[in-house]
N, C-alpha and C positions, 0 to 999 in steps of 0.2 A: 504494500500500500504506500510505496514511496512516492507516488505521484502527488501527494498532498504537500503543497508548499505555502499555502495561505491559511490562516486561522481566523475565524469570524466568531466573535463572542456576543452573547446576550449580556445585558447588564444586570437587570433585577434578579436577585437570588442566584446569580452566577458570580458576579464581581461585587455586588452591593446587596446587603441584606435589606429586605423589604417585607414588612409584616404589619398590616393594619391592626391586628389583634393587640399589638404592644400599646398603641395609643388607646384603643377602646376598652382595654382592661381597666383603664383609669376612670372610665365612666360606668362600667357594668361589672359588678362583683360576680354576677352569675354568668359563667361562660356561655350558657345556652342563650341568654338574652343578648349578649354581645354578638354571638354568631348570627342570631336572627336579625339584628340591626345591620350587620355587614352584608347579609344576603338580601334583605328586603328594602332597606332605606338607602344605603350607599352601596348599591349592588355593583358587581363586576361589569355588567353591561353599561351602567351609567359611567363608571370610571373609564371604561374603554373609549367612550366618546371623547373624553378629554385627551386620552392618548392619541385619538384620531385627529385632534386639532381644535376641539371645542375649547374656548377660553375657560379657565378655571372659574372666574367670576360668574360666567353665564351658567355653568353647571351647578355651582353652589346655589345660585339664586333660584334655579328651577326646582331643586330638591327642597329648599326652604319653603317655597310656595306650595309645594305638594304636601309637605309634612311640617307645618309650622311648630308643632309641639316638640319637634326634635331640632330646633334651630341651633342651639348651642353645640350639640353633638355633630350636626352636619357641618357647621362652619369650622369645627376643629379639623375636618378633613383638609382644609386649606391652611388655617392659621397655625395648626400644630402638626403639619404634615411630616416634619423632620423627625418627630417621635416615632414614626413608622419605619424610619431608616436609621437603625442604630450604628451602622458602620460598614466597613468593607469586609468582604470574605477574604481574610488575609492569605489563606492557602492558595486561592485562585489568583490573587494579585501577585503572589510570588511566582506562580507558573507563567503569568503574563510577562513578568520581568525577565524570567529566564528565556522565554521565546524571543522576546524583543532583543535581549543581549546577543542572541545567536543570529540576529538578522532576519527572523521569520516575519514576513509582512502580516500585520495584525489589523483587523477591521472589527466593527461592531454594527449590529442591527438591533435596535431597541424599541419596544413599545413604551413611549414615555410622553407625558405632556410637555409642551414647550417650556412653560414656566418652571416646572419642577426639574426638568433636565438642566436648564440654565443654573438653577440653584445648586444642584449636586455637583456640577462642574466646579463651582466656586469652593464648595466644601471638600470635594475629593478630586483634586486636579489630575490624579492618575487616570480618571475616566476619560480624559481628553487625549490619552497617549495611544492614539490609533491613527493609521493612515487616513481612514475615512470612517465616519459614523453616519448611519442612516437612522434618523429619529422619526418615529411614526408621525408625530404631530406636525413636523415640518413638511412631510410629504403627503399627508392626508391618506396614509396607507397603514394597515395593521398586519402584523404577523397573525395568522399564517397565509395571508394573501400572497400568491406567487409573485405578484408585481413588486413587492417590497424587496424580495431577494434578488429579483432580476435587476432592480434599480442599482443595487450595490455592484452587481456583476458588470452591468453595462457602463456604469459611471467610472469604474476602475479597470475596465477591459480585462476582466478575470474569466478564466475558463472554470465553470462550476466544478469540473472534475478535479481541479487542483485545490479546492476549498473544503475545509472542515468547519462545520458550524456547530456551536455549543449552545444549548438552551435547556432551561429547567422545565419547560412545558412540552409535553410529547407532541401536541398538535403542531407546535412551531418546528420541532425536529422533523416531523413528517413533511411540513411545508418546504423546508430546505431540500429534503431528499427529492421532492416532486420536481424541483428545477435542476436536478442533477448534482447537487452538492452532497458530499459525505456529511453525516451529522451524528452527534451523540447526545444522549440525554444526560444532563448534569445532575448528579446526586451528591457529590462531595469532591473537594479538591483531590483527595487521594485517588478516587476512581478516575477523575479527569486525567491525572498524570499517567495512569495505565492506558486510558483511551488514546492519549496523545502518542504514547510509545507504540501502540498497536497500529497507528497510522503513520509511523515512520518519523515521529517527532519526539524522541526521548528527551526528558527534562531533568535527568539525574545530575 
């Protein structure tokens, strides 16, 4: 599998920890009530629209109008967003640094709101250490839409057969494979090191 020469990372829960439960545990002592709120009030479908490019202010206003009884908790999704993002996944960052030091071309495709992506770049500059980053909100495209992978490939004149894509979401892994990229499901930095070696990119 030595044909792999480029590595394409996801960001959330690959390089950067992201977990809304961390924030909403401060509002809900009962985990079941917290999970209900995350599923029904600030749902994944709603958040994905901000990842698609909807302004955060617009998304928050829409939820508050629908659920005024939860205004404080809804506004926290914006005002206290950084509490959902406790830090980098240091093991993956170390693998990124090793690949970069060996001259492996590194890219990323991320589902991220424009506002929050700008904020994490300030907080974690290493997230800017890529040749190119495709941000869903900038392009109005979301993984696993094949178009978002093709955008990276076409913009950087990459042969998909030379690219290894890494994502924590299986649907996104399948999306990359559908356009001809090799792809692995991220579960831990330790497993990723093994996956990289299996694709001809040892990081020992």
